[in-house]
N, C-alpha and C positions, 0 to 999 in steps of 0.2 A: 493224396494228390488232390489239388483243388481243381474245380471246374473252370476252364478258361472262358466259359460263357458268362460267368459272374463278374460283375464290375464292382470295384471298390467304390464306396461313396467318397465324394470330395471331402477333404479334410483341411482344417485351418493350418496355415504354415507352422511348422515345428511340431505338429501333432502326430507325427509318425513318418514312416517311409513315404516318399513321393510316389504317386501313381504314375504309370507310364502315360506319355502323351497320347491323347485320343484325337485322331485326325477327323473328327466329325464334320468340320467345315468342308473337307474334301469330298465327303459323301454328299453333302448338301449341294456343293457346286456341280458334281456329276449328275445329280438328280435334276437340277435346274437346266443343265445343258441337254439332258435327255428330253425333257419337256420342250425345250426350245427347238430341238431337232425334229421331234415328232409333230408338234403343233405349229411350228414356224412363226409367222408374223402374229398369229393370234396369241401365242405365249408371250411374245415381246410386248404387245399392247397390255396384256393382263399384268405382267410383272412391272412394267413401267408405271401404269396407273396405280397399282398397289404401292409402289415406291413413292409416287407423288403424294398420295393420300397419307402415307406414313410420315414422310418428311414434313408435309404441311402441318400435320398435327403436332409433330415434335417442335417445329419452328414456332408455332403459336404458343407452345408450352415453355418456350424460352431457349431452345437449342439453336445456337448460332454457328457452332463448329461441329462438323461430323467427323467420325473416324474414317469416313470415305476418303479416298485419295484426293478428291476434289476439294475437300475441306469445308469451305463456306456453304451453308445449306442453301443459299440462293442459287449458287452455281450447280449444286446437286439437283435442285428442283428444275432448273433450266435444262440440264442434261437429260433428266428423266422425262420431262415434257417433250423434248426433241425426239427421244426414243419412241414415245407413245405416238407422235405424229408420223414418224417413219414407219412404225409398225402398222398404223392404220392405213397408210398408203400401200403397204405390202399386202394387207388383207384385201383392199379394193382391187389391186392388181391381180391377186390370186383368184378372186371371184370373177373377174372379167375375162 
C-alpha cells in the first residue's frame, strides 16, 4: 500500500498515468484570504504593491497581455494601484 502523503512527480504528456489534479491554487487563495482577514487593509496594501512591482517588471520585460481576467497589463497595473490607494486609505482610517 502506498503512502498517500507522497506526491508523484510531474510527467511529460504520454509518459504514464496522469496524476490527479492538485488544487494548490485553492490553498493559496485561502491563505491569502486568511491574511487579508487577519491583517485587513495592511495586507491589501502589501499584496497590491507586490502586484504592481511584479507587473511593472513583467511589462518592462515585454509582457503586454496577462492571464489575469483584466488582460492588458496597463489595466492590471491601474487596478492594483487603485487597490493600493484604497488599502492605504483603510490603514489611515484604521489608525485614526
